[in-house]
C-alpha positions in Angstrom: -4.2 24.0 3.5 -1.9 27.1 3.7 -1.1 26.4 7.3 -0.2 22.8 6.4 2.0 23.9 3.5 3.8 26.3 5.8 4.3 23.6 8.5 5.7 21.3 5.8 8.3 23.9 5.0 9.3 25.0 8.5 8.7 22.0 10.8 11.2 19.2 11.2 10.9 16.8 8.3 11.4 13.1 7.8 14.5 12.7 5.6 14.4 10.5 2.6 17.4 9.1 0.7 18.4 6.2 -1.5 19.7 3.2 0.4 22.8 1.4 -0.9 21.8 -2.3 -0.2 18.4 -2.6 -1.8 16.6 -2.7 1.6 13.9 -0.4 3.0 15.2 1.2 6.2 13.1 3.3 8.5 15.5 4.6 11.2 14.5 6.6 14.2 11.3 7.9 12.5 8.8 9.8 14.6 5.6 10.5 12.8 3.9 13.8 13.9 0.9 15.9 13.1 1.4 19.1 11.0 1.2 21.3 14.1 3.6 19.2 16.1 2.9 17.8 19.6 3.5 14.3 20.8 4.5 11.8 18.0 1.9 9.5 16.6 4.2 6.6 16.0 7.9 5.8 16.5 9.3 3.4 13.9 12.5 1.4 13.4 12.0 -1.1 10.6 14.1 -2.8 8.0 12.6 -4.8 5.1 14.8 -6.8 2.8 14.1 -7.2 -0.9 11.8 -10.1 -1.5 10.4 -10.2 2.0 6.7 -10.2 2.9 6.0 -8.3 6.1 2.6 -7.8 7.8 2.1 -4.7 10.0 -0.6 -5.1 12.7 -1.8 -3.0 15.6 -4.7 -1.0 17.0 -6.7 1.1 14.7 -5.6 4.8 14.8 -2.1 4.0 15.9 -0.4 5.5 12.8 0.1 2.6 10.5 -1.5 4.2 7.5 0.4 7.4 8.2 3.6 5.4 8.1 2.7 4.2 4.6 2.0 7.9 3.6 5.5 8.7 4.8 7.0 5.8 2.8 5.2 7.2 -0.2 6.6 10.7 0.4 3.3 12.4 1.0 3.7 12.8 4.8 6.8 14.8 5.7 5.8 15.7 9.2 8.1 14.3 11.9 11.8 13.4 12.2 14.1 10.5 11.4 15.2 9.0 8.1 13.7 6.7 5.5 16.2 4.8 3.3 14.6 3.7 0.0 15.9 1.0 -2.3 17.8 2.5 -5.3 15.5 2.6 -8.3 12.6 1.1 -6.3 9.4 0.7 -8.4 6.7 0.9 -5.7 2.9 0.6 -5.9 0.5 1.5 -3.0 -2.9 -0.1 -2.7 -5.1 1.7 -0.2 -8.2 0.4 1.5 -10.3 2.4 -0.9 -8.6 2.4 -4.3 -9.0 5.3 -6.7 -11.4 4.7 -9.5 -11.2 7.2 -12.3 -14.4 8.2 -14.1 -14.3 6.7 -17.6 -13.7 3.3 -19.1 -13.2 0.1 -17.0 -10.0 -0.4 -18.9 -8.7 2.9 -17.6 -9.7 1.9 -14.1 -7.7 -1.3 -14.3 -4.6 0.1 -16.0 -4.4 3.1 -13.6 -2.0 4.9 -13.1 -0.8 4.0 -16.6 -2.8 5.0 -19.7 -5.5 2.7 -21.0 -3.5 1.7 -24.0 -0.4 0.8 -22.0 -1.5 -2.8 -21.9 -2.9 -5.2 -24.4 -6.6 -5.9 -24.0 -5.9 -9.6 -23.5 -3.6 -8.9 -20.6 -6.2 -6.6 -18.9 -8.9 -9.3 -19.4 -6.6 -12.0 -18.0 -5.8 -9.8 -14.9 -9.5 -9.4 -14.2 -10.2 -13.1 -14.7 -7.4 -13.9 -12.2 -8.9 -11.8 -9.5 -12.3 -13.3 -10.0 -13.9 -10.6 -12.1 -14.3 -12.4 -15.4 -17.9 -11.2 -15.7 -16.4 -7.7 -16.4 -13.7 -8.8 -18.8 -15.8 -7.9 -21.9 -16.8 -4.5 -20.5 -13.4 -2.9 -20.8 -14.6 0.0 -23.0 -17.7 0.6 -21.0 -17.6 4.1 -19.4 -19.1 4.6 -16.0 -18.6 6.0 -12.5 -16.9 2.7 -11.4 -16.5 3.9 -7.8 -20.3 3.9 -7.6 -20.9 0.9 -9.8 -18.5 -1.6 -8.2 -18.8 -2.8 -4.6 -15.9 -2.2 -2.2 -14.7 -5.8 -2.6 -14.8 -5.5 -6.4 -12.8 -2.2 -6.3 -10.2 -3.9 -4.2 -10.0 -6.8 -6.7 -9.5 -4.2 -9.5 -6.6 -2.8 -7.5 -5.0 -6.3 -7.3 -5.5 -6.6 -11.1 -3.5 -3.4 -11.4 -0.6 -4.9 -9.4 -0.6 -8.0 -11.6 -0.4 -5.8 -14.7 2.3 -3.4 -13.4 4.4 -6.0 -11.6 6.0 -3.5 -9.1 9.2 -4.3 -7.2 7.7 -3.1 -4.0 4.0 -3.4 -3.1 2.4 -1.7 -0.1 -1.1 -2.9 0.9 -3.1 -0.8 3.4 -6.0 -3.1 4.4 -6.3 -3.8 0.7 -8.5 -6.8 1.2 -10.7 -5.5 4.1 -13.9 -5.6 2.0 -13.2 -9.1 0.7 -14.3 -12.4 2.2 -11.6 -14.7 3.6 -11.6 -17.0 0.5 -11.1 -14.1 -1.9 -8.4 -12.6 0.4 -6.5 -15.9 0.3 -6.9 -16.1 -3.5 -5.6 -12.5 -4.0 -2.5 -13.0 -1.8 -2.0 -16.4 -3.5 -1.8 -14.6 -6.8 0.9 -12.3 -5.5 3.0 -15.2 -4.4 2.4 -17.1 -7.7 2.7 -14.3 -10.2 4.9 -11.7 -8.4 7.4 -13.9 -6.6 10.1 -11.3 -6.6 7.9 -8.5 -5.3 8.5 -7.2 -1.8 5.2 -7.0 0.0 4.4 -4.9 3.1 0.8 -5.1 4.3 -1.3 -3.5 7.0 -4.1 -5.7 8.2 -6.0 -6.9 11.2 -7.2 -10.4 10.3 -5.1 -13.2 11.8 -5.4 -15.1 8.5 -3.1 -12.7 6.8 -0.1 -13.9 8.7 -0.1 -17.1 6.6 0.7 -15.0 3.5 3.7 -13.2 5.0 7.2 -14.1 6.2 6.9 -12.2 9.5 4.7 -9.9 11.4 5.5 -6.7 13.2 3.1 -5.2 15.7 2.5 -1.6 16.8 2.4 -1.3 20.6 0.9 1.8 22.3 2.4 3.2 25.5 0.6 4.8 28.4 0.7 8.2 26.6 -1.0 6.8 23.5 2.2 6.9 21.4 2.7 3.9 19.1 6.0 2.0 18.8 6.9 -0.2 15.9 10.2 -2.1 16.0 10.9 -4.7 13.4 14.5 -5.4 12.6 
């Protein structure tokens, strides 16, 4: 960990700044490992407010690392990320974090349990197909062990419905769900969060129907990924 911290201070870093036009701009970014070497992924991408963009490509090509860079937790590499001014972003990973405690706390995370009215929390659970849990909000448990992978992903979508972020980044956030549930969840985003910009990572062909456009990571002969999506 000390070596990684030192590398983060001394190695070339990905620059981050507020963009003036409300768009997300990833310009000349090369994602690297903490110890340097060949880049993992080269990216040039622009996402306009309100767009819904699907990112596809081979497993291990750096797509999730790109999302970490967008979130500001992967500084390694070079290039520039221009973020929308005042962007209210939420990231839903493949395996969402489930705090130990009440189900209400798991649904409202990262906000405090009392940040939302109980009726709103129950309505969000009902919308994502978890009405059976709607009366168990104050039940405390290890929910990461109690809920299946698909149920945990549905809880994460309930969080998005509650928080209503301006930008939503989904990293294989429906991979543990069946196709019907996946369609239902993405349909909820379109219906209830029509102004939210959505950027998804996914492999299922069915996901393209829920996005305006698809950008694909290609891998060159040296194993370096390239993502270009203007």
